[in-house]
Structure formats: C-alpha cells, structure tokens
C-alpha positions, 0 to 999 in steps of 0.5 A: 570791744575794749574800747568801753572798758574803764577796768584793766582786762588782764591777757588781752595782748598776750592771749593771740602771742600765747595762741602762736606758741600753742599752735606752733607746737602742737598743743591744744589750748582750746581756751586760750582759742576762746578767749582770741575769738572773743577778744577779737571779734570774731565770736560771743563769750555764749558760743565760745561757753556752748563750744568749749562746754561741747568738747569731748571729756578726756583725761588731763595727762 
C-alpha cells in the first residue's frame, strides 16, 4: 500500500505500536485498529468505515 506513495504518511509506523499498547491495557481503540487493518492490507478503507459507522453509539467517559 505504501510503495506507491509520494507523500509522507503520518502514523503508519506507530499505529501498530499504539494498537499493541491499547490491547495490553484493555483499551478499546477502534479507529486505531481500523488504521492498522488498512495499512497492513487486511481491509479496505470502505470496509473499515462501514464497520466503524455500525458501532453502537455510547457516551465517552
């Protein structure tokens, strides 16, 4: 995915680390997980947007 990029892509290398920290500390970070899925080629942007939009609404603490 990144091979054809001509511009700087922020967060590509830190997204996996952040996801690992979130999982280790039992913190739900669905946007970070979605970014990882796209960057690592497991899902398309269209797929993750659909998944994120289907999450139930809840108040933030």
